[in-house]
N, C-alpha and C positions, 0 to 999 in steps of 0.2 A: 504494500500500500504506500501511496505517496504521503509524505509528512514534511512539515515545514522545517524540521530539524535534519532532513535528509542532506541538505546542502548548506554548508556554513563556510563563509569566506574568512580567510586569515591572511595577514600580511607575511610575506616571505622576505627575509633580509637580503637574499641574493637578488641583485639587480632590481629590487623593488617589485618583483613579480607577485601576482596574486595567485593563490592556490585555493582550490575548492575541495573540501573534504566531505565524503559521503558517510552515511551511517554505517555502511559495511566496513569491515576492518581494513584500514590503511589504504583505501582507494583514493587517489588524489589526481587532480587535474591542474596543470600549469598552463595558463593562458586562456582558459575557458571555464565552463561550469559543468557539473555532473549531477544527474538526478536518476535515482533508481526507478524503473518503470514497473507497473503491475505485471507486465508480461514476462518479467525476469531478466531484462537487459538493462543497459545503462544508456541514458540519453546524454550525449556530449554536445554542448552548444559552443560553437566557435564564433566569438563575437566579431562584429565588423572591425576591419583594420588589423586583426590578428593574423600573422603569417604562419605561426606554428603553435600547435596545441599538443601537450604531452599528457598521456593518461598512464598512470603507474598503478599496477595491481601487485599484490603479493603473489609470488609464483605458486601455482597449485602444488599440492603435495605430490611428490614424485619419488622414484627410486631408479636404480641403474637399469631396471627392466623397461623403462619408458623409451618409446621410439620416436615420439614427436610431440610438439605442442602446437596448439592452434587457437586463433581468435576469429570469431565470426563478426562481421560488421555489415552495416547497411546505411544508405542515405537516400532520401527521395531525390537528391540532385547531386550526383557525384562529379559533375562538371565544375563544381565549386572548389575542387581539391586537386593539387598536383599529384601527390602520392601518399602512400601509407607505409610505415616502417614498423616492424616488430623487432624488439631487442629483448633477449633473455639474459639476465645477469645472475652471477653468484655473489656472495658477500664481498668478494674482491673487485666487483664491478667488471669482471670478465664475462664474455658471453657470446652468443650467436646473434646474428641479425638477418632479417629477411625484408627485401624491398618489394613493394607492389606499385610500380610506376604508372601503370595504365588502369584506370578504374573500370570495373565491369559496368553493365547496364544499371542505370539508376533504378531504384525501387526493387532491387533483388538482393537477397542476402549473399554475401561473398565470404570467402574464407582465406585467411593467411595461415598457412601451415608451415611450421618450422621443423623439418625432419632432423633428427639428431645426427644421422650419418651424412646428410646432404647439406646441412646448414653451413653457411660460411662462418668460420671462427673469427671473432674479433678479440684482440688482446689475448690470444692464446686459447680461446675456446673454453668450454665448460666440461671438464673431465668427469665430474660427478654430479649427475642430475638430482641426486638426493639432497644436495646442498644449495639448490637454487634459492635466490633471494627475491627477485622481483622481475616483472615483465613490464616493459614500456612500449606503449602503442603511440607512435608519433603521427600526427595528422599535419601535413603540409598544405596550407590553405592557399588557393589560387584567387578566389573571389574577394574583392574588397568588402563585400557585404557579409562575409562569413558564411556559415552553414551549420547543418546539424548532422551528426553521425550517431548511430546506435551501435553499441558494442555488447557482445556476450562476454562473460568472464573467461579468461584464459583457461584452457583445459589441457590435460595431458592425455595422450593417446597411448594406452598400454593395455596388455591383456587383462581382462576382467571376467569374472565368473558371471554367467547369465543365470538369473534366478529361475528356478524350475517353474514351469507352468502348473497352475492348480488344475485339478480335475474339472472338466467342463469349460475350460477357456475356449471362447469362440474366436476363430480366426477366419476372417473374410477376405476375399481377393476381388478387387476391381479388375475385370478382364476386358480389354478393348475388343472391338468388333472382330478382329482377325486373330484373337486368342493369344495366349502367352507366347512370346518369342516369334510372333507373326506366323504361327504354325498353321492356322486355319484348320485345326484338328482338335475338336473339343474332347474327344476321348483321351487323347494324349495329354491335353491340358488338365483334365480332371484327374487323371492318374498321377500326374506330377504334383498337383495340389494335395491330393490325399497322402502321397508319400512324404510331403513336407508338413503334415499335421494340420492342414486347413480343413475347415468344417463347411464353408459356404463359398459359392462362386457367384459374383455379381457380374452378369454378362451384358455388354452393350448390345442391345437388340434392335433399337430404333432411335432415330432422331425425331424431331417434331412431326415431320410429315412423310418420312421414308423409313423403310424397314430393311433389316439385314436377315430377313426370313420371308417366307411366303405368306404375306398378310392379306387379309380380306378387307382391311380398312385403310391401309397406308400404301403408298406407292413403293415399289421395289427400288432400293438404292441403285443409282447408276453404276454400271460396271461391277455389280456384285455377282459372284459366281452362282449360277443356277443350282449347282450341286451343294452349296453351303447354306444351311438354314440354322441360324444361331439359336432360335427358339427350340425347334424340334431336336436338333443334334445336341445342343447344350443340356436340355432337360434329360435326354437319354443318357448322356455321359455322366451327369450328376447322379442319376439313379444308380447306374452301374457301379460307381465308386463310392457311394454312400455319402454324397454331399447334398446340401440344399442349394437350389437354383433360384436366383433372384433376377428377374428381367429388368434391365436398366434402360431407361429412356432419357435422352437429353431434351428437355422441354423447350418449346418456343424457338429453338435454333434451326435455321435453314442453312445447311452447309453444302459443300461441293457435290455431295452425293445426290442432291435433289434434282430430279429431271428438269430441264430448262423450261419445258412447257408449264410445269407446275409453278416454277418461280414466277413466270409471267402472269399466270392465272391469279396468284396471290396479289401481285402488284395491281392488276386490273380491278380486283375486288377491294382494294384498299385495306389489306389485312396486315401490313407491316407496321412496325413501330416507327415513330418519327421523333427525332432528337429535338432538344430545346431550341436549336437554331433552325429548325424546319426541314432537316434533311431526312429523307426516307431511308431507313436501315433495312436492307433486304436480307440481313442475316438473322432477324428476330421477328417472329409473329407477335402481334399485340394481344395481351391477355384480356383486354376489355372487349374484344370481338367475341361474341358468343360462339361463332363458328370455329374459332381457334380453340376455345375452351372445350368444345365438344370433340374436336379432333384429338386433343390430349386424352380426354376421358375414354374415347373409343379405343385408343391404343392400349391404355392400361386395362381396360375390360378384356381386351383380346388376350393380353398376357395371362390374366386370371383364368379365362375360359380355356386356354390352351394347356394349362397344367403347371404353370410356374409355381414354385413354393412361395414366392413373394414378388412384390413390385417395388421398384427402386426409382426415386425421383432424383434427377440431376438437372442443373441449370434451371431450377424451379424458382425463377427470380427474374428481375429486370437486369439489363446490362450495367446500370448505374443510375445516378441521380438525373442524368440528362435525358432519360427516357421514361415514359412515352408521352409525347404531347401531340398525338395525332388528333385530327378533328373529332373523332369519336370520343376519345378520352376527355377532351376539353368540353365537349357538349354534354357528356354524361355527368361530369363533375359540376358543371355550371347548373345543371338541372337539380342536382342533389343539394347544392349550396344555395340555390335561389338567387344567384348572381352570375352575370356573364363573365367568363374568363376566356380571352382570345389568344393568350400566349403564356409561355413559361414565366415571363417577367411578371405578369399579372398575379400569378399564383404565389410567386416567391416574394412579392412585395410585402406581405403580411405574415409574420411568424405563426399566428393562429391558423390562418388559411393553409400555410405550408404543412402544418402538423396534420390537418385533416386530409390534405393531399396524400401524405404518407400512408395514412390509414386506408384511403380510397384505393391506392395502388396495391397495397398488401392484401386487400380484400379479394381481388380477382385471383391472385396467386393461391391464397388460402382456400378459396372455394373449390379449386381443382383438387387440392390435396384432400380436402374433406370428403368430396363426393367419391373420388377414387378409393379412398380408404374405407368408406362405408361399404362400397361394392366388394372390395377385396376381403374385408373382415367377415362379411356375410357368408363368404365361401371358404372361410378358414385359412386365408392367406395372410402372410406378414406384409407389413408396409414399412418402408425405410426411405431415407433421403441422405444424399451427400450435400452438405451445406457449407457455407463460409464459416469462419471461425470466431467472429466477434458479434454476438447476437444483437446488441444495441444498434451498431452501425449497419449490420446486415438488414435489419428492418427498415431503418431510415433510408439507406442508400439504394437498396435492391429490392425492397418489398418482400423480403424473406423472413417471415415471422416464425422461425423454426422452434423457438422455445414454446410458443403457443401450440404449435402442432403436436409437440410432445405432451404438454399439459392437458390438451383436449383428448388425448388418447388416439389421435389419428396415426401417429407413428409408433411402431413397435420398437424401433431402434433408430438412432441417428448417428451419422458419421461426419463430424466436422473435419475438414481437410487441413490437418495440422502438419503440413509438409515443411519441416525446418531442418537445416543442417545443424542448428544450434539446439542442443538438449535443454538449455536454459529457456529459450523461447518456447519450446515444446511443453516444458513443465508449466510455464506461466499460463499458457492458453488452456491446457488440459484441466488445470485446477480451477480456473475461472469457469470453464464450461460445466464442470461437474457441479459447481455451486449454482449455476443458473438452472440446472436440471434436478436440483435436490427434491423438488416437490412433484416430480414427474415419475410415472411408472415406466416410461420408455427406457430401454437399455441404451448405453452410451459406449460406442465402439469407435474411439478416435481413429482418424485416418493417418497412417504413417507413410511418408514418402521413402521409398527404398531406391537408392542409386548406387551403382558400383563406383561412382566417382566421389561419394561421400565417405568420410571416415567411418570405418566399421564400428569403432567404439561408440559413436553417437547412437547407432541403432541399438546396441546393447543397453546404453543408458536409458533410451526411451522405453524399451520393453521393461526394463527393471522398474522404471517409474510407475508404469501401469500396474505391474504385479505387486509392488510395494503398497500401492494405494487401493488394491483390491478392485481395480477396474476389470470387468469380466471378459474383455476381449478387445480386438482391434481390427482395423480394416487396412489392407495394404494396397498402395498404388505404385506400380513399377515406373520409375523415372529413368530416362536415358536409355542406353543401349542394353537391353536384355539383362537386367540385374538378376533376374530369376535364375539365370544359368550359373552365375558366380557367387551371388550373395545368399540366396535362399537356402541352399543346402547347409551352409555354415550357420545360418541364423535360426532357421525354423525346423530343420529336420532333427528334432530332439524332443 
């Protein structure tokens, strides 16, 4: 939690510099300020005119078995910085250093990893990692306006025991349309999941208007092989290998698999979303159009009637605050409010009106969840959703009221997409999500991103966190190039 005592300024005799001290042990910042965030990271503010900011952490506990140290960082605008440098010191101020001269994309978490064997020694190196003293993260600022960087605490990458799973732990896997490893073979995929201890497979079966199976209500996806039917083949494979099968739809989205004639038809009928600036977005159908809502429901009903064990919502939201301001949305909202609104600016001009607009948008999304859930539950099927990770802003920005869906009993389980390289960030969000869901009967299976490019230790830490806090399961999303081939056997096959 944030507290006013988290950051205290003190004068430093050396060159008259100001240092900011945080409530956590011995974390200091020279040239800027530091604040502990609820999500588990540190917010570093680099003030205007400052060219360099140094953040000093106590080195994490280590021993000679450690192989690497790393720091995760993020900024909404990395163009404001020249480079980032990590230095690891022992008590004699000798150590390794690592430079990151070219920032990655803004808005993405990045990692500075200092490998013990590959790190460049400074002042003779650090022969004994068990005697490390401190870690310095240097931010070289390019913009005269300063900037903001978020940091995770330094971590040591070394072998660690994975806590054993308790009986009944549920392991779910998001499987893209062409199956794990792009196999297009659901029997092989299901066998692989079973071997690695998974209990459920969530299979991408359709987009908003197109199907990766032989559908009676949706168009067949362009260039999809006639011989591959994700619903029929996926269900059969799940039954054979003792897994549960959840049919996964990406709602509202019109992607490249959609036949061109259908794309034109939706445009002619005015069924797309419109941005605040008046641009038609052909990638998203508008939830205020009853034809679009019926299309979503028809797809989910077909999943149920074809024998899936559950239905799974994804992209069950708006793309952001800038959507949708189509003529239908404006007209419907105006009628509801008893006042004419002709633009986004009209709605945003008054905070009270904007608050009602958020509820108006969320209502269309929630109505689809509610109706599909009642249909599925009446036939004994499970209902679940992949959701964003921050409930208050998810509702405001995207119309995704997922805590309500859990509290109302519409969802049997929910899977927030907690894909982080940083275990600190993962911990912060998971614990907040559990608190939001404390009054719900819905199960909570956090989404874990698994990548062969991420430190293996991070995945251990994330699984251990879930098991230590008696969270009953997790949902895995494979990131990057086939991590299931390299990571899964080491992580899950036990």
